[in-house]
C-alpha positions in Angstrom: 37.3 15.0 55.4 33.8 16.8 53.7 32.1 15.2 51.2 30.7 17.4 48.9 30.1 17.4 45.0 33.2 18.7 42.6 32.7 22.1 40.9 33.3 21.0 37.6 32.5 23.0 34.2 30.0 20.3 33.4 27.4 21.3 36.2 27.3 25.3 34.6 24.7 26.0 32.3 23.8 29.2 31.0 21.6 31.9 32.4 19.1 31.9 30.0 16.3 34.2 31.6 12.5 32.4 31.5 14.3 29.1 31.2 13.8 27.2 34.7 16.8 25.8 35.3 17.5 22.1 37.2 19.4 22.1 40.3 23.1 21.1 41.2 21.7 18.2 43.0 19.9 17.1 39.3 22.4 18.3 37.0 25.3 16.4 38.8 23.2 13.3 39.1 21.7 13.2 35.4 25.2 14.4 33.8 26.7 10.9 35.9 24.1 8.8 34.5 25.0 10.2 30.6 28.3 7.7 30.3 27.1 4.5 31.9 23.5 4.8 29.5 26.1 5.4 26.7 27.5 2.7 27.4 24.9 0.2 28.1 23.6 1.1 24.7 26.7 -0.2 22.8 27.1 -3.3 24.8 23.2 -4.1 24.8 23.1 -3.2 21.0 26.0 -5.2 20.2 25.3 -8.2 21.6 21.4 -8.2 20.1 22.6 -7.7 16.7 25.9 -10.4 16.6 22.8 -12.5 18.1 20.0 -11.8 16.9 21.2 -10.5 13.0 24.7 -11.3 12.5 25.2 -15.2 12.6 21.9 -15.2 10.0 24.0 -12.9 8.4 26.7 -15.2 8.1 24.9 -18.7 7.3 23.7 -16.5 4.5 27.0 -15.4 3.4 28.5 -18.7 3.5 25.1 -21.2 2.2 23.4 -19.0 -0.1 26.0 -16.9 -1.6 24.4 -13.0 -0.3 27.3 -10.6 -1.0 29.5 -9.4 2.1 28.1 -6.0 0.7 24.6 -6.4 1.0 25.3 -8.2 4.9 26.3 -5.3 5.7 24.3 -3.2 4.2 20.9 -5.3 5.9 23.1 -5.4 9.1 23.2 -1.3 9.4 19.5 -1.3 8.4 18.5 -3.9 11.6 20.8 -2.0 13.7 18.0 0.7 14.6 16.0 -2.0 16.1 18.8 -3.1 18.6 19.1 0.1 19.9 15.9 1.0 20.5 15.4 -2.1 22.2 18.9 -1.2 24.2 17.6 1.7 25.4 15.1 0.4 28.2 18.0 -2.0 28.9 20.4 1.2 29.2 18.9 3.1 31.5 18.4 0.4 34.4 22.3 -0.5 33.9 22.9 3.5 34.2 21.2 3.6 37.3 22.2 1.0 39.1 26.0 1.9 37.8 26.0 5.6 39.1 23.4 5.3 42.4 26.3 2.5 43.5 28.9 4.6 42.4 27.2 7.2 44.7 26.4 4.7 47.6 29.9 3.6 47.5 31.1 7.3 47.6 28.9 8.0 50.4 27.9 10.8 48.9 24.4 9.5 48.9 24.8 9.6 53.0 26.0 13.2 53.0 22.8 13.7 50.7 20.6 11.8 53.5 22.8 14.0 56.5 21.1 17.2 54.5 17.8 15.9 54.9 17.8 14.7 51.2 14.9 12.0 51.1 15.3 8.9 48.5 12.0 9.4 47.0 13.9 13.5 46.3 17.2 12.1 45.1 15.4 9.7 42.4 14.3 12.7 40.7 17.0 13.0 38.5 16.2 9.2 38.0 12.9 9.8 36.7 13.6 13.0 34.5 16.1 11.2 32.3 14.1 7.9 31.9 11.3 10.2 31.2 13.2 11.6 28.4 15.0 8.0 27.0 11.1 7.0 27.0 10.3 9.5 24.5 13.2 8.7 22.8 12.7 5.1 22.4 9.0 5.9 21.5 10.2 7.9 18.3 13.1 5.3 17.3 10.3 3.2 17.1 7.7 5.4 15.5 10.2 7.2 12.9 13.1 4.7 11.8 12.5 1.5 13.2 9.7 0.3 10.7 11.1 1.8 8.0 14.4 0.6 8.4 13.6 -3.2 9.1 11.2 -2.9 5.9 13.8 -2.2 3.7 16.8 -4.7 5.0 13.5 -7.3 4.1 13.7 -6.0 0.8 16.8 -5.6 0.5 17.7 -9.8 1.9 14.9 -10.9 -0.8 16.1 -8.7 -4.0 19.7 -9.5 -3.2 18.6 -13.8 -2.6 15.8 -13.5 -5.7 13.2 -14.7 -3.0 9.5 -14.5 -3.6 7.7 -12.0 -1.2 5.9 -14.6 1.3 3.1 -11.2 1.4 1.9 -12.5 -1.9 1.1 -16.2 -0.9 -1.9 -15.5 0.8 -5.0 -18.1 0.9 -8.5 -18.1 1.9 -8.9 -14.2 2.0 -12.1 -12.5 2.9 -12.8 -9.4 2.8 -16.6 -8.0 4.1 -17.9 -4.6 3.2 -20.5 -3.1 5.6 -23.1 0.1 5.1 -25.3 1.5 7.6 -29.5 1.1 7.4 -32.1 2.7 8.6 -33.9 0.8 10.9 -37.9 0.9 11.9 -36.8 2.4 15.2 -34.9 4.8 13.4 -31.7 3.8 14.4 -29.1 2.8 12.0 -27.2 -0.4 12.0 -24.1 -1.8 10.3 -25.1 -4.5 8.0 -22.9 -6.8 5.9 -23.0 -5.1 2.4 -20.8 -7.6 0.4 -18.6 -10.1 0.7 -15.6 -11.1 -0.9 -13.7 -14.6 -1.1 -10.7 -15.6 -2.7 -9.2 -18.6 -2.5 -6.0 -17.9 -3.4 -3.9 -14.8 -4.1 -0.6 -14.9 -6.4 1.2 -11.3 -6.3 -0.9 -10.4 -9.5 -4.1 -12.1 -9.5 -7.1 -13.9 -7.6 -8.1 -17.6 -8.3 -11.0 -19.2 -7.0 -13.9 -15.8 -6.0 -17.1 -15.5 -5.3 -18.7 -12.4 -4.7 -22.3 -11.9 -2.6 -23.1 -8.5 -3.1 -25.9 -7.5 -1.0 -25.6 -3.7 -2.0 -29.1 -2.9 -4.0 -32.3 -3.6 -1.9 -34.5 -6.9 -3.5 -31.9 -7.5 -5.6 -28.7 -9.8 -5.1 -25.9 -11.0 -6.8 -23.7 -13.7 -6.8 -20.1 -13.7 -8.6 -18.3 -16.3 -9.1 -15.4 -16.0 -11.6 -12.0 -18.4 -12.1 -9.6 -15.2 -11.6 -9.4 -11.2 -10.8 -7.1 -8.7 -10.9 -6.9 -5.1 -9.8 -7.4 -2.5 -12.6 -5.5 0.9 -11.0 -6.5 2.9 -14.2 -10.3 2.3 -13.5 -10.1 1.6 -10.2 -12.5 -1.6 -10.3 -11.4 -5.5 -10.5 -11.4 -7.2 -13.5 -13.2 -10.8 -13.7 -12.4 -13.5 -15.9 -14.2 -17.1 -16.8 -17.4 -16.4 -14.5 -20.9 -16.6 -13.7 -23.3 -13.8 -13.0 -26.5 -15.0 -10.7 -28.5 -12.7 -10.3 -31.8 -13.5 -7.8 -34.7 -11.7 -6.5 -36.2 -10.8 -3.4 -38.1 -14.0 -2.9 -35.2 -15.8 -3.5 -35.6 -17.4 -7.7 -32.6 -16.8 -10.5 -34.1 -13.6 -12.5 -30.9 -14.4 -14.6 -27.7 -15.6 -15.2 -24.8 -14.4 -17.4 -21.7 -15.8 -18.4 -18.7 -13.8 -19.1 -15.1 -14.1 -20.6 -14.4 -11.0 -18.9 -16.5 -8.5 -16.4 -15.4 -5.4 -14.7 -17.4 -4.6 -11.9 -16.8 -1.7 -9.3 -15.8 -3.3 -6.2 -13.7 -1.5 -3.4 -9.6 -2.3 -3.1 -9.9 -3.6 -0.1 -9.3 -7.5 -0.8 -6.2 -6.6 -2.6 -4.7 -4.4 0.1 -5.9 -7.2 2.5 -4.2 -9.9 0.9 -0.8 -7.9 -0.6 0.0 -6.6 2.9 3.6 -6.1 2.6 4.8 -5.4 6.1 5.4 -7.7 9.3 4.3 -6.3 12.3 7.9 -5.0 12.9 7.9 -3.2 9.9 5.1 -1.2 11.0 4.3 1.8 12.8 1.0 2.8 15.1 -0.6 4.6 12.2 0.2 2.1 9.8 -0.5 -1.2 12.1 -4.1 0.3 12.8 -4.6 0.8 9.1 -4.0 -2.9 8.8 -6.3 -3.7 11.6 -9.1 -2.0 10.1 -8.6 -4.1 6.8 -8.1 -7.6 8.9 -11.5 -6.7 11.0 -13.1 -7.0 7.4 -12.1 -10.5 7.6 -13.2 -11.4 10.4 -9.8 -13.5 11.5 -10.7 -12.9 15.2 -6.6 -14.9 15.8 -4.7 -12.4 13.5 -7.0 -9.3 14.5 -6.5 -10.0 18.6 -2.1 -10.8 17.7 -2.1 -7.2 15.6 -4.2 -5.5 18.8 -1.7 -7.0 21.3 1.1 -5.9 18.7 -0.3 -2.2 18.7 -0.5 -2.2 22.5 3.2 -3.1 23.1 4.3 -0.8 20.6 2.6 1.9 23.3 4.2 0.2 26.5 7.4 -0.4 25.4 8.8 2.4 25.5 7.4 3.4 29.3 9.1 0.5 30.5 12.1 2.9 31.0 10.3 4.5 33.8 10.0 1.8 36.0 13.5 0.2 35.0 15.0 3.8 35.6 13.4 3.6 39.2 14.2 0.0 40.1 18.0 0.7 38.9 18.2 4.2 41.2 17.1 2.4 44.1 18.8 -0.6 43.8 21.8 1.5 43.0 21.2 3.0 46.1 21.7 0.2 48.4 24.6 -1.3 46.6 27.2 -0.2 48.9 29.6 -1.8 46.8 29.4 -3.1 43.8 31.3 -2.4 39.8 29.9 -2.6 36.5 30.0 -6.0 36.3 27.9 -6.4 39.6 25.5 -3.9 38.2 25.7 -5.2 35.1 25.3 -8.9 36.0 22.0 -7.6 38.1 20.3 -5.7 34.7 20.5 -9.0 32.6 18.2 -11.2 35.2 16.2 -8.1 35.5 16.2 -7.4 32.0 15.4 -11.4 31.5 12.4 -11.2 33.9 11.2 -8.7 32.3 10.6 -10.3 28.5 9.9 -13.4 30.0 6.8 -11.5 31.4 6.0 -9.9 28.8 6.3 -13.0 26.4 4.1 -14.9 28.4 1.9 -12.1 29.4 1.5 -11.1 25.2 1.1 -15.1 24.7 -2.4 -15.3 27.2 -3.1 -11.7 25.5 -3.2 -14.0 21.9 -4.9 -16.6 23.4 -8.4 -14.1 24.4 -7.5 -14.6 27.9 -7.2 -11.1 29.0 -7.9 -7.6 27.0 -4.7 -6.7 25.1 -4.4 -3.4 26.9 -3.3 -5.8 29.9 -1.9 -8.2 28.0 0.4 -5.5 27.2 1.1 -3.3 29.7 0.7 -6.5 32.8 4.6 -6.3 33.2 5.1 -2.2 33.6 2.5 -2.5 36.0 5.0 -5.0 37.9 8.0 -3.2 37.3 6.2 0.3 38.9 4.7 -1.9 41.5 8.4 -3.3 42.2 9.7 0.3 41.9 7.7 1.3 44.6 8.4 -1.3 47.1 12.0 -0.6 46.4 10.9 2.9 47.0 8.8 2.4 50.6 11.7 -0.2 51.8 14.9 2.7 50.8 13.4 5.4 52.6 12.5 3.4 56.1 
């Protein structure tokens, strides 16, 4: 009995002039990938939201009196993050299930008999994986950060929790300016250093400001409190002293004040009141926060944020490695249903995320660069896919 592809309406495409048409084999395999991919999105996102968010919200409802309507709203706002995480897992499961089904039905054997290589057979898997990569990136940039931030704000408002981002201590902000050197080159030199012991969400307390912005004249400002004046775009200082120091190091003037307004940058306030967690910022917002952190000189936070930024780039591209690994592994499974594919997917996913956590932690310690810490798991995945492809082609 001859083995061939069934003719069905789903394989037909509009005959639009000027638009390249995919070959029948690619359309057929791509259409076979869609149902298990959707199944995986539903399964993995439901599993993730149940383990990570649902149980915590149930505890909040029973112990803290969180209204059920608010709990449901927070749960729905948390859902996009788990859907985005499920995309790479689902493309792995979809390729495993689809290619193992094609292998068990001898359709891959028929393709090989027609001279189609394993490299050509995985092209549909690669194309669909690239599409899911773009979808994952779009979700993580456009939907997930704002949804996570809204979920945090909704939960905090319902529980009357104080925003932890307004409990900063030891705020250090540095401002630099370009100074022309005798050789003609310009180098960055410290212009101002702003230090505050704590920030309560409204006022900075225990402040010391070193001002080197005026040539030959330095200022030291010490004050009990200060707050940002948005109308004047300046800082209002309370109960402090200004020490004016001349170039020879002697005190030129000492001024005590009860209230003094100084034209200083808003940067310290932005640094102290950063309202979003790492998972609540997209890449552009993360780079803005990184610029503030670099002024503070906190190397631990800077490294951590650099790793997170690179992970935001790297995570969507694991779909490509997962797609190729799933296709080549599935093609080698002559017999295997959904349970086998699901079990293999879980093992690969657990291995990848364990490796991602380990590499990310090593990068945060400064042992390896942030780029390598974020992309190394992807490189391992692509290397595994290449090895499987080479073995399958023999």
